[in-house]
Every structure is written in C-alpha cells, then in structure tokens.
C-alpha positions in Angstrom: 4.2 -15.2 46.5 4.9 -13.8 43.0 6.7 -15.6 40.2 6.7 -16.7 36.6 5.1 -20.1 37.4 4.4 -21.2 33.8 7.5 -19.7 32.0 5.4 -17.1 30.0 7.6 -14.2 31.0 5.0 -12.7 33.3 5.0 -12.9 37.1 1.7 -14.0 38.6 0.6 -14.4 42.2 0.3 -17.4 44.5 0.0 -18.2 48.2 1.2 -20.8 50.6 -0.7 -22.3 53.5 -0.3 -25.5 55.6 2.4 -26.8 53.3 0.2 -26.3 50.2 1.1 -24.0 47.3 -1.6 -22.3 45.3 -0.3 -20.8 42.1 -2.4 -18.5 39.8 -2.3 -17.5 36.2 -1.3 -13.9 35.3 -3.9 -11.3 34.3 -6.4 -8.8 35.7 -8.4 -11.7 37.3 -5.9 -14.4 38.3 -7.3 -17.9 38.8 -5.6 -20.8 40.5 -4.1 -23.0 37.8 -2.4 -25.5 40.1 -2.3 -26.4 43.8 -0.2 -29.0 45.4 1.4 -30.0 48.7 5.2 -30.2 49.3 7.2 -30.7 52.4 6.5 -30.7 56.1 4.4 -28.2 58.0 6.1 -25.2 59.5 8.6 -24.5 56.8 8.8 -21.1 54.9 8.1 -21.0 51.1 10.9 -19.9 48.8 10.8 -19.7 45.0 13.1 -19.0 42.1 14.5 -20.3 38.8 16.8 -22.9 40.3 17.8 -24.5 37.0 17.8 -21.6 34.6 14.8 -22.8 32.5 13.0 -19.3 32.8 10.3 -20.8 35.0 10.1 -20.1 38.8 9.6 -23.1 40.9 9.0 -23.6 44.6 11.0 -24.7 47.6 11.0 -24.7 51.4 13.4 -23.2 54.0 13.7 -24.0 57.7 16.6 -23.1 60.0 19.3 -23.4 57.4 17.8 -26.4 55.6 16.7 -25.9 52.0 14.5 -28.2 49.9 14.0 -27.1 46.2 11.9 -28.4 43.3 12.5 -27.9 39.6 8.7 -28.2 38.9 5.6 -26.8 40.5 4.1 -30.1 41.6 4.1 -32.6 44.4 7.2 -34.7 44.3 10.6 -35.4 45.7 13.3 -32.8 46.4 15.5 -31.9 43.5 18.0 -29.9 45.5 18.5 -30.3 49.3 21.2 -28.7 51.2 22.2 -26.8 54.4 23.2 -23.2 54.2 22.8 -20.5 56.8 22.2 -20.4 60.5 20.9 -23.9 61.6 19.5 -22.3 64.8 17.1 -20.1 62.8 18.8 -16.7 62.9 18.8 -16.3 59.1 15.9 -15.4 56.8 15.7 -16.0 53.0 15.5 -13.1 50.6 14.4 -13.0 46.9 16.9 -12.3 44.2 17.1 -12.1 40.4 18.2 -15.4 39.0 20.6 -13.7 36.5 23.4 -14.3 39.0 24.8 -17.7 39.9 23.9 -17.3 43.6 21.0 -19.4 44.8 20.1 -17.1 47.7 20.9 -13.9 49.6 20.6 -13.9 53.3 20.5 -11.4 56.1 20.8 -12.0 59.8 17.5 -11.5 61.5 19.3 -10.2 64.6 20.8 -7.2 62.8 18.7 -4.1 63.5 17.3 -2.3 60.4 18.6 -4.8 57.8 19.2 -3.4 54.3 17.7 -5.3 51.4 20.0 -5.5 48.4 18.8 -5.0 44.8 20.2 -7.6 42.5 20.7 -6.3 38.9 18.3 -7.6 36.4 14.8 -6.8 34.9 12.1 -6.0 37.4 8.8 -4.2 37.7 8.4 -0.9 39.5 6.8 -0.9 42.9 3.8 1.4 43.0 1.8 1.8 46.2 -1.9 1.2 45.8 -2.9 2.7 49.3 -1.6 5.5 51.4 -1.3 9.2 51.1 -2.3 10.5 47.7 0.9 12.6 47.4 3.2 9.7 48.4 6.1 8.8 46.2 6.7 5.2 45.1 9.3 3.6 47.4 12.8 3.4 46.2 14.2 -0.1 45.7 17.6 1.0 44.5 20.2 0.1 47.1 23.8 -0.9 46.8 24.1 -4.4 45.4 25.9 -6.9 47.6 28.9 -8.4 45.9 29.3 -12.2 46.3 32.5 -11.6 48.3 30.5 -9.9 51.0 27.9 -12.6 51.4 27.9 -14.4 54.7 29.8 -17.7 54.6 28.2 -21.0 55.5 28.4 -22.1 59.1 31.8 -23.8 59.5 32.0 -27.5 60.1 34.0 -28.7 63.1 36.2 -31.7 62.3 37.6 -33.8 65.1 40.0 -36.7 64.6 39.9 -39.5 67.2 42.7 -41.9 67.8 41.8 -45.2 69.5 44.3 -47.0 71.7 44.1 -50.8 72.0 42.9 -52.0 75.5 42.7 -55.4 77.1 39.4 -56.9 78.3 39.4 -55.1 81.7 39.9 -51.6 80.2 43.7 -51.3 80.8 46.0 -50.2 78.0 48.0 -53.0 76.2 51.8 -52.2 76.3 
C-alpha cells in the first residue's frame, strides 16, 4: 500500500495482513506509526481520499461490496455501498482523487486489461531492479472518461399482485 496517511503531502508505505493495516511514516527509514484492525478477514484493502481532506484513508472491497473509513483507525464504516460485480469478477484500481469518481474498475475476465492513468500529480515510476539499460516503464495511457466506465449491476424489480383467496385456497369471486 502507498498513500498520504497523515496529510503531509507525501505518500508513505503500509501493508495489510489478516484484516490489520500497518501504516508507516514517510522517509528513508519508514517506521510504523499506526496499526489497527478493520473489517472481516478475506477482504481486499483499498485506500484513497474519500472525503477530500487531503489525507488517504483505508477501506475494504469484496465481490462488489465496499466499506470505507474517513480515518486511519479502528471504527465503524463511514461509507458502505455495493458497486461492481457481486460474483467477484471485478477488481479495484487506484485513481487520483482529483476527479469525483470513487473508483475505477476493470473486468478480471478481460484478457490483457489496460490500466488508465487518471490526470493529476504523481511520482515517476523508476525500476530498482532489472537490466541496467532498461527504461522506466511508461504509465501514460489513454484516460477513461466517466461515460465509458462500467455501469453498476442493474437491479431487477418485480411487482407482485396478490389475489384474495378463501380459507381452502380457492379464489373469492
């Protein structure tokens, strides 16, 4: 995980294991400044600036169910909603919070999915291992416009009309 956990304008590292978040301070020798449990086992961690306060906070995702917090601490869910494939075919992606979109998704069943780059400030990606003559990977791709995002799973609505019956199950005239 990487995010601006304390709102100082600098991303720092963290990790997630057995429903516990471990978030570190920024710097050459990061140290864990907070750890806390949130949510059930088996969910995937997500993070972002959900409320626009310039601090990244945590959340969890599992099969289209989202549980987000506005602080990096144990506590109740601040935002809970369903979005995506409830059978588990969607995967969350990171985005730059400058847009009004909470998440960008891609279908895990699509071969060779493209990862969009959302406009906004970011740090360059520079490989630390590999061939000495290798070039830094390109992260510039065509941005996905909000109109091309997948729509939420539609909800089926059924209206039932009940007819009166007598005590033995026959219709009353």
